[in-house]
C-alpha positions as CSV (number, residue, x, y, z in Angstrom):
1,M,-11.5,8.0,-17.7
2,T,-12.7,10.7,-15.2
3,R,-10.5,10.6,-11.9
4,N,-12.0,11.3,-8.5
5,Q,-15.5,11.9,-9.6
6,W,-18.6,9.2,-11.1
7,S,-18.4,8.8,-14.5
8,R,-21.1,7.3,-16.8
9,Y,-20.6,4.4,-19.5
10,G,-22.7,2.3,-21.4
11,R,-26.1,3.4,-23.7
12,G,-29.7,2.4,-22.7
13,A,-30.1,-0.6,-20.9
14,C,-26.4,-1.4,-20.9
15,E,-25.3,1.0,-18.1
16,G,-22.5,1.8,-15.8
17,Y,-20.6,4.3,-13.4
18,S,-16.9,3.7,-12.4
19,L,-15.0,6.0,-9.5
20,S,-11.5,6.1,-9.7
21,I,-9.5,7.3,-7.5
22,F,-5.5,8.3,-7.7
23,G,-3.2,8.9,-5.1
24,G,0.0,8.5,-7.4
25,G,2.2,6.2,-9.0
26,C,0.7,2.3,-7.5
27,T,-1.8,4.1,-4.9
28,R,-5.0,3.3,-7.1
29,F,-8.8,2.8,-6.2
30,E,-11.1,1.4,-8.3
31,G,-15.3,1.7,-7.7
32,S,-17.6,0.2,-10.3
33,V,-21.4,0.0,-10.5
34,S,-23.1,-1.8,-13.1
35,R,-27.1,-2.9,-14.2
36,S,-27.4,-6.2,-14.5
37,V,-29.8,-8.2,-17.4
38,P,-33.0,-8.2,-16.1
39,Q,-33.9,-10.7,-14.1
40,H,-37.0,-13.6,-14.8
41,D,-38.8,-11.6,-13.1
42,G,-38.3,-8.5,-15.6
43,G,-36.5,-6.5,-12.9
44,V,-32.9,-5.9,-12.6
45,H,-30.7,-5.1,-9.9
46,W,-27.2,-3.3,-9.8
47,L,-23.9,-4.9,-9.0
48,S,-20.9,-2.8,-6.7
49,S,-17.7,-3.8,-6.8
50,I,-14.1,-2.5,-5.8
51,N,-11.1,-2.9,-7.7
52,G,-13.1,-6.2,-9.3
53,K,-13.7,-7.8,-6.1
54,C,-16.1,-7.5,-3.7
55,E,-18.6,-7.9,-5.6
56,Q,-22.0,-7.0,-4.0
57,T,-26.1,-6.6,-5.7
58,H,-28.2,-3.6,-4.9
59,A,-32.0,-2.6,-5.5
60,T,-30.7,0.8,-6.8
61,R,-27.8,2.8,-8.4
62,E,-28.1,4.6,-5.4
63,E,-27.5,1.8,-3.3
64,A,-24.7,0.5,-5.1
65,M,-22.6,4.0,-5.2
66,A,-23.6,4.6,-1.9
67,R,-21.8,1.1,-0.8
68,V,-18.7,1.6,-3.1
69,E,-18.1,5.2,-1.9
70,W,-18.1,3.8,1.7
71,E,-15.9,1.4,1.4
72,L,-13.6,3.0,-0.8
73,S,-13.6,5.8,2.3
74,I,-12.5,3.0,4.6
75,A,-9.5,2.0,2.3
76,G,-8.7,5.3,2.0
77,E,-8.6,5.8,5.6
78,A,-6.8,2.5,6.3
79,F,-4.3,3.0,3.5
80,V,-3.5,6.7,5.0
81,A,-3.1,5.7,8.5
82,S,-0.5,2.6,7.8
83,F,1.3,5.1,5.5
84,A,1.7,7.1,8.1
85,E,3.0,4.4,10.8
86,Y,5.1,3.4,7.8
87,K,7.3,6.7,7.7
88,T,7.2,6.9,11.4
89,H,8.9,3.8,11.2
90,R,11.2,4.6,7.9
91,P,14.1,6.0,9.8
92,K,14.5,3.2,12.0
93,N,14.9,0.7,9.2
94,K,18.0,-0.8,7.5
95,F,17.2,-1.7,4.0
96,S,15.5,2.6,3.7
97,Q,18.3,4.0,5.4
98,A,20.2,2.5,2.5
99,V,18.0,3.8,0.0
100,D,18.4,7.0,1.2
101,A,22.3,6.5,1.1
102,M,21.9,5.1,-2.4
103,R,19.3,8.4,-3.7
104,A,22.0,10.8,-1.5
105,A,25.0,9.8,-3.3
106,R,23.0,10.0,-7.0
107,L,22.0,13.5,-6.2
108,N,25.6,14.4,-5.4
109,A,26.8,12.6,-8.4
110,N,24.7,14.4,-10.5
111,A,24.9,17.6,-8.8
112,P,27.3,20.3,-10.3
113,A,30.8,21.5,-9.5
């Protein structure tokens, strides 16, 4: 699996592409574009999804990939904004203060004398 860029999978008519964006830990966005089976009229279409949801149909692969990238950019910007707000309010949160105190105690206990 390739990270942070499109990668192709499948053979012949079974064709798909994936885009995995990893932020480390639990932060992860998975985009997928796959070719559909031929329709009754002989044509094909492309399916796009993000994190296994929001599946949409597109006429071309490029259109499907553009949609995934657009949705991922919105989701990424929303995550960054939410995390910035969290960091701003974190020092005022009593639970976060308790976590920081536990972390400091653990570091002090493991520090060489």
